[in-house]
N, C-alpha and C positions, 0 to 999 in steps of 0.2 A: 600363607605366603611363604613362610620359611621352608615348608615341605616342598612347595613348588620350586623354589630356588635350589634346594638340595637335590631334587630330582633332575632339574635341568643341568646342574653342574656335573652330576654323575654321567649324564648322557653325553655331554660335551667332552668329558675326559676319555670315554671309550671311543667316540667318533667311529662307530662301526654299526652297520645294519645287522640286527639280530637274525634275519632271514637269509640274506645272501652274502653277508660279510663285506659288502661294499663300504668304502670310506668316504665317498662323495655324497654328502648330505646337503639339502637345501633348506633354509629357513624361510618359510612363507609367512611373513608378518601380517599379510592381509587375512589369512585364516588362522594365524597363531599356531602353526604346526611345523614340525621338522620332518621332512619327507626324504626318503631314499631316491636318488636319481635313477637308479638302475631298475628296481623292482616296483617303485611307487609306494612302498609301505610307509604308513604314517607312524613314525617312531614316537613322537611326543605331541600332545595337544596343550592348549592353554599356555602357549609360549609367551613370555614377558617381553614387551617391546621396550627396549632401553633408549629409544629415540626421543625426540622432543614431543611435548603434548600438543604443540600448535602446528598448523599447516600454513604454507606459503605458496602462492600461485604465480609469483613473479620474483625477480631478483630484488626489487625494491622492498617488498613485504619481507623477504628473507633477511635482508640486512637490518630492517627495523625491528624484527622480532627476535633475532638471535641474541643470546646473552653471553656467548663465549667466543673466543678467537678461533682461528683455523687450527686444525689438528697438527700435531708434531709430525714432521716428515724428514726422512733422511736425505731427500733430494736437494736440500738446501744446506749450505756449509754451517749455518747456525741452527739447523733443524727447525727453522721457522719460528723460533722463540723470541726473536728480537722484535723491537717496536719499529714502526715506520711513521714518517712524517708525510702526510698527504701533500700533493702538489696543487690542490684545488683552492688554496688561499681562503679557507673557511675555518671557523672556530668549531668548537664542540656543539654549539647550538645552531650551526648552519649559517651564521652571519658572516658577511664578507669582512675580511681583515683590512683595516685602514691602510692606505698606501705608505704611511710613515713607519709602519711596523713590518712591511714586507721585506725590507732589506735585512733586518735582523732575523727574520724567519728563513730567509735564503741562506744566510750563514749557518744557521742551526741545521738546516738540511744537509749542507755541504760537509760539515764536521760530523754529523751523524753518519753519513755514508762512509766517510773515512774511518771512523772508529769501528764500524761493523767488520771491516777486514783490516786487522791491526798488524798482522805479521805474515811472513812468507808462507807458513803452513796453511793458514786460512785462505790466502790468495790462491795457492795452488789448488786447494779443495774447491773453492768457488769456481775457478776456471774449469776444473775436471767435471764437476757436477753439472755445470751449464752445458758442456759439451756432451755429457751423457744424456741430458734431456733433449738436446737437439737430435742426436742419433736415434733415440727412442721414438721421437715424433716422426722421423722419416721412415722408420720401420713399423709404425702404427702399433707399438707395444702398449698394453694396458698399464694401469698405474702400479699394480702390485709387482709387476716385473721391474719397473723402474726403481721401486723401493728396494727390491732384492738386489739389484745391481749396485745401487748406491751403498747398501750396507756391505756388500763384498768389497767394494772399492775402499770403504773406510777401514775395513779389516786389513786389506793389503797395504794401505798407506801406514797404518799403525805398526805393521810388521816390517815396514821399510822395503816392500817388495817393488815399489815404484822407482827406486833410485836407478839412475843410468838408463831409464827407458822413457820414451815419450808418453805423456799422459793420454794421447789419442790412441796409441796402441794398447795401453792398459785398459782404457774405457771400452774399446772394441772387444777385448778378451773378456772383460767382466760382463758385458752385455751377452756375449755368447754363453758364458757360464750360467747367467741368470735365466736365460731362455731354456737351457738344458735342465736346470734345477726345477723350473716351474712347468715342465712338460709342454712348452710352447716353442718348439725348436725353430731356429732360423739357421740357414746354411751359412758357411763361411763366406760364400760368394756374395750373399746379400749384405752381410755385415762389412765386408771388404769394400763393397761398392758405396756405401753411405759414409764410411770413415776414411776412405782414400788411403787405407793401409793394406799392405800385401798380406795375403792369406797366410803365408809362411810366418810372418812376424806375429800375427794374431794367434796362430796355433802355438807358437813358442811361448808367448806370454800366457796363454790359457793353460798350458800344461804346467808352467811354473806356479801359477796362482793356485790351481786345483791341487797340486801336490803339497805346497807349503801350507795352505789353509785347510787341507784335508777335506775337501768338498766331496760329498758322496753323490756323484753324478752317474746315472745309468746311461748306457749307450742308447742312441736314438734308433728307432725302428721305422720301416718305411710307412707304416700306418699313420705315424704322427704327421706326415706331410699331406696325406690324401685330401683332407677336408679343405686345407688352404689352397692347394693346387686346383681343386674342383671349383672353388669360388672364383679364383682368378681366370679360369678358362670358361666360366659361365656354363658349367655342366650341371646336370640334374642330380637328384639324390639317388636315382637308380644307378648312375655311373659310379657314385661314391660307394654304394653297397657292393656293386659287382667288383670294384677294385679291391675293396677290403677282402672279399671272399677269395680272389685270386692270390693275394698276398698270404692269407691263411694257409691255402693249399701249398704255396711255395715254401712257407716256413715248415710245414709238416714234412716236405720232401727235402728239407735242408738246402734249398736253392738260394737262400738269402745270405748264407755264411760267406764272408769274404767279399761281399759286394757292397757298394755304397748304398745307403738307404735312400738317397734322392734318386739315384738311377733306377733302382727297383721300383720305387713309387711312381716314377715317370713312365716306366714300361707297362706296369699294370694299368695305370690310368689310360695309356694309349690303347691298350687292348680292350679295356672296358668301354671306352668311347666308340670304338668300331663295332663292338658287339651290340651296344645299345642304340646304335644308329645316330650317335651324335659325334661323328668323326671329327677329330682334330689332327692337324698335320703334325709330323714329328718335329718340325721347327717350332711350332707354337708351343708344344709341350716342353721342348728343350729350353726355350727362353724362360718359361715360368719356373721350371725346376732348376735352372742353372747348371745343366749338363749338356754334353754335345749330342748331336743327332746319332753319331756312331754308337755311343753308349746305349741309347734307347734301342737302336736296331739290334745290338748284340743281346741286350737283356730280354727284349720281347720274343726274339727267336728261341732263347733258352726256355723261357716260360711256356711258349706255345708248343715246343717240342716235348718238354718233360711232363707237362700237365695235359697233353692231347687236346689242345684248344684249336678248333678250326677257325681261322681268321682269314678273311679275304682282304688283302692289301691292294 
């Protein structure tokens, strides 16, 4: 067992496929294997499952069998480590609390809620993180991006970068930075729409936070937006592959330099939809990509001319 643990730790430290060098690995606990997502190589077998030894088929069984609390999270101001008093008026054995003791329990709940947020710093953090969770839900962002955004906000608050600025603007900038860091890009237009903050203010706060916290963020490329735009336009996988090929050729011809990534992605998607017989109008593509129809026309004409693509509009 010690040898297996040592072998697994060595593999997790390298985090690289020995065949293709890919760093995106998948842990398949049903087969106890670590598999490369790119070439499919089985890097390790007999993987140890650190999860629970029991199974639950509904929420009632899960609550009954679980022996620990919820994991620590940065999305709550107290990191989820505080206790809570339930509002069900039942004791630990499930018995109903007598009416003569309910007034006392009500006062306990009230003071417990007050002591959880004891000063201005915790109150500000609580309001900011609740706003972050609301914006993330509207953007359909996964949990790990929310955790990353909450961690960045905590670092910014610790460095006092939030002073003199609205926490909505800081939260919008932090969400944009977290999406960039996790390679799940969202446009400034999308974040501005859900936060009701101007793009200029979000960009200013984002540049300030990334510079002061020294965040290593790579510039976005048009390929990052293709899959999401295709899903929103209900396009097939053939259109997605064709769009990616067009963008690769455009990159080799240096046609993407100095152009906005969303505009290039929208233009390539529009050309691919026409070539694959799944035509979408320029207005439909523009609404999804958050650019104007004029931008799409200019970009697709450049691509069609430089790459010798025959497209019937």
